[in-house]
C-alpha positions as a LaTeX table, in Angstrom:
\begin{tabular}{lrrr}
\hline
Residue & $x$ (\AA) & $y$ (\AA) & $z$ (\AA) \\
\hline
Met1 & $-0.02$ & $-0.02$ & $-0.02$ \\
Asn2 & 1.39 & 3.48 & $-0.84$ \\
Arg3 & 2.00 & 5.80 & 2.04 \\
Pro4 & 0.41 & 9.17 & 1.86 \\
Val5 & 2.75 & 12.04 & 0.99 \\
Ser6 & 2.43 & 15.17 & 3.06 \\
Gly7 & 2.35 & 18.59 & 1.44 \\
Phe8 & $-0.42$ & 20.84 & 0.22 \\
Val9 & $-3.76$ & 20.33 & $-1.48$ \\
Tyr10 & $-4.47$ & 23.36 & $-3.69$ \\
Leu11 & $-7.28$ & 24.73 & $-5.86$ \\
Val12 & $-6.35$ & 26.70 & $-9.00$ \\
His13 & $-9.11$ & 28.41 & $-10.87$ \\
Cys14 & $-9.23$ & 29.01 & $-14.64$ \\
Pro15 & $-12.10$ & 31.47 & $-14.94$ \\
Ser16 & $-12.09$ & 31.53 & $-18.82$ \\
Ala17 & $-12.49$ & 27.79 & $-18.91$ \\
His18 & $-14.81$ & 27.59 & $-15.99$ \\
Gln19 & $-12.65$ & 24.97 & $-14.42$ \\
Val20 & $-10.83$ & 24.41 & $-11.18$ \\
Lys21 & $-7.82$ & 22.16 & $-10.62$ \\
Ile22 & $-7.75$ & 20.05 & $-7.52$ \\
Gly23 & $-4.00$ & 19.31 & $-6.95$ \\
Phe24 & $-1.33$ & 18.18 & $-4.59$ \\
Ser25 & 2.26 & 19.46 & $-4.30$ \\
Val26 & 5.04 & 19.62 & $-1.76$ \\
Asp27 & 5.84 & 23.01 & $-3.31$ \\
Pro28 & 2.59 & 24.64 & $-4.35$ \\
Gln29 & 4.12 & 27.90 & $-5.16$ \\
Asp30 & 6.53 & 26.30 & $-7.66$ \\
Arg31 & 3.68 & 24.27 & $-9.02$ \\
Tyr32 & 1.48 & 27.35 & $-9.49$ \\
Leu33 & 4.28 & 29.09 & $-11.38$ \\
Asp34 & 4.74 & 25.98 & $-13.55$ \\
Leu35 & 0.84 & 26.03 & $-14.33$ \\
Glu36 & 0.92 & 29.82 & $-14.91$ \\
Arg37 & 3.75 & 29.32 & $-17.56$ \\
Thr38 & 2.07 & 26.48 & $-19.32$ \\
Ile39 & $-1.53$ & 27.64 & $-19.28$ \\
Pro40 & $-2.14$ & 30.27 & $-21.92$ \\
Val41 & $-4.96$ & 32.08 & $-20.05$ \\
Pro42 & $-5.05$ & 33.71 & $-16.53$ \\
Ile43 & $-5.38$ & 31.45 & $-13.54$ \\
Cys44 & $-5.60$ & 32.22 & $-9.79$ \\
Met45 & $-4.93$ & 30.17 & $-6.64$ \\
Val46 & $-8.15$ & 29.76 & $-4.73$ \\
Ala47 & $-6.88$ & 27.81 & $-1.76$ \\
Cys48 & $-3.82$ & 26.04 & $-0.52$ \\
Val49 & $-3.97$ & 24.02 & 2.61 \\
Pro50 & $-1.73$ & 21.38 & 4.29 \\
Gly51 & $-2.85$ & 17.91 & 3.15 \\
Thr52 & $-1.84$ & 14.56 & 1.75 \\
Thr53 & $-2.06$ & 12.76 & $-1.52$ \\
Ile54 & $-4.89$ & 10.88 & 0.12 \\
Asp55 & $-6.78$ & 14.10 & 0.83 \\
Glu56 & $-6.42$ & 15.07 & $-2.90$ \\
Gly57 & $-7.75$ & 11.63 & $-3.92$ \\
Val58 & $-10.72$ & 12.04 & $-1.65$ \\
Leu59 & $-11.75$ & 15.28 & $-3.20$ \\
His60 & $-11.19$ & 13.77 & $-6.75$ \\
Thr61 & $-13.48$ & 10.98 & $-5.84$ \\
Lys62 & $-16.14$ & 13.15 & $-4.18$ \\
Tyr63 & $-16.44$ & 15.45 & $-7.19$ \\
Ser64 & $-15.83$ & 12.93 & $-9.93$ \\
Gln65 & $-19.15$ & 13.71 & $-11.56$ \\
Phe66 & $-17.84$ & 17.23 & $-12.07$ \\
Arg67 & $-14.51$ & 16.16 & $-13.69$ \\
Lys68 & $-13.63$ & 17.70 & $-17.04$ \\
Lys69 & $-10.37$ & 16.24 & $-17.65$ \\
Gly70 & $-7.62$ & 14.84 & $-15.41$ \\
Glu71 & $-7.45$ & 17.02 & $-12.27$ \\
Trp72 & $-9.63$ & 19.66 & $-13.72$ \\
Phe73 & $-13.26$ & 19.97 & $-12.55$ \\
Ser74 & $-16.25$ & 22.29 & $-13.23$ \\
Asp75 & $-15.80$ & 25.49 & $-11.36$ \\
Glu76 & $-19.33$ & 25.35 & $-10.07$ \\
Ile77 & $-17.87$ & 23.32 & $-7.09$ \\
Ile78 & $-15.51$ & 26.10 & $-5.87$ \\
Pro79 & $-17.79$ & 27.47 & $-3.11$ \\
Glu80 & $-18.25$ & 23.91 & $-1.66$ \\
Leu81 & $-14.52$ & 23.04 & $-2.09$ \\
Val82 & $-13.44$ & 26.31 & $-0.27$ \\
Glu83 & $-15.84$ & 25.32 & 2.56 \\
Ile84 & $-14.49$ & 21.87 & 2.82 \\
Val85 & $-10.81$ & 22.76 & 2.84 \\
Gly86 & $-11.32$ & 25.56 & 5.21 \\
Ala87 & $-9.58$ & 28.25 & 3.21 \\
\hline
\end{tabular}
């Protein structure tokens, strides 16, 4: 069984695509800068809280019906996500 990795669960919003990324990183600032460089439209960090890879997976499962592609989900879930992560 894989052991959970500790770091941060983050939410990055891409308003023009109406999507939010639920991600995990041990260095969320570096990850955000990488996303900012590779995504050709503006994005913004909505939340970043201490968590594990398991926490990220739980959110992916909970919101799977809103999944658009990979770790990107419909942004209609942002208010509930922010409430859940306590940001």
